[in-house]
C-alpha positions in Angstrom: 0.3 -0.6 -0.2 1.3 4.0 -0.9 -0.2 6.8 -0.2 0.7 9.5 -2.6 0.6 13.0 -1.0 -0.8 16.2 -2.9 0.6 19.5 -2.5 -0.9 22.3 -0.1 -1.8 24.4 -2.6 -3.5 22.2 -5.0 -7.4 22.4 -4.8 -9.8 21.0 -8.0 -11.5 17.8 -9.1 -9.5 14.1 -9.4 -10.0 13.0 -12.9 -7.9 10.3 -13.1 -6.4 7.8 -11.1 -3.9 4.6 -12.5 -4.6 1.1 -11.0 -2.4 -0.3 -9.1 0.5 -1.9 -10.2 4.4 -1.4 -11.0 5.3 2.4 -11.5 7.8 4.6 -11.8 8.3 7.6 -9.5 8.0 10.2 -12.5 4.4 8.4 -14.0 1.6 10.7 -13.4 -0.2 8.7 -10.1 -3.7 11.2 -10.0 -4.6 13.7 -12.5 -6.7 16.4 -11.3 -8.2 19.2 -12.8 -8.8 22.7 -11.4 -11.0 25.1 -14.1 -9.9 23.6 -17.5 -5.8 23.1 -16.1 -5.0 19.4 -15.8 -2.1 19.3 -13.3 -0.8 16.0 -12.4 0.3 14.7 -9.4 3.6 11.9 -9.1 5.0 9.5 -6.4 7.6 11.8 -6.4 7.7 15.0 -5.4 10.0 17.9 -3.9 8.5 20.5 -2.0 10.6 23.3 -0.3 11.6 22.7 3.4 10.8 26.4 4.6 8.3 28.6 2.7 8.0 31.8 5.1 4.7 33.0 5.9 2.5 35.6 3.5 2.2 38.9 4.9 1.4 41.7 2.9 4.7 43.8 4.6 7.4 43.9 6.2 7.7 45.7 9.4 11.3 47.3 9.8 12.6 46.8 14.0 12.7 50.0 15.6 13.7 49.4 19.3 16.3 47.3 21.1 15.1 44.3 23.1 17.0 45.3 26.2 17.2 42.5 29.0 19.5 44.5 31.9 22.0 42.2 30.9 25.5 43.7 28.9 26.9 41.2 28.1 23.7 39.8 26.2 23.0 43.4 25.0 25.8 44.0 23.6 26.8 39.6 22.0 22.9 39.6 21.0 21.2 42.4 20.2 17.6 41.9 19.3 14.5 43.8 18.2 11.6 44.2 19.7 9.4 41.6 18.0 12.1 39.7 16.5 13.3 36.2 15.8 16.4 35.1 17.7 18.3 31.5 18.6 19.5 31.9 22.8 23.1 29.7 22.5 23.2 27.8 25.5 23.7 23.7 26.4 19.9 22.6 27.5 17.9 23.0 31.1 21.3 25.6 31.7 18.3 28.8 33.1 18.3 30.7 29.0 
C-alpha cells in the first residue's frame, strides 16, 4: 500500500487515478483538474523545506529589546518583536 500526498496549494477535482501496478516515480498516477487546467501528481514530489509566512508587508524593527544584561545586549542584540536564537546548553536557565 502506498499513499500519495498532494501539495497543500493544489485543489480541484480528481480526473484520473491509475490502477495498482508497478510505476516509476516520475509517472503521473493522479490527474487533478481545476478550471480546465490538468495537474499531474507523481509518486515523488519536491516540496520546499521552508516557506515564509504570507504577509502584506514586513515591518522594520525600531526599538531594541533590552534585557539589562550587558553581555547579552552587546553580543546578541535583538529588536522588539524579532526572532532570536539564544545559545547555550539544555537546562542551563537561558
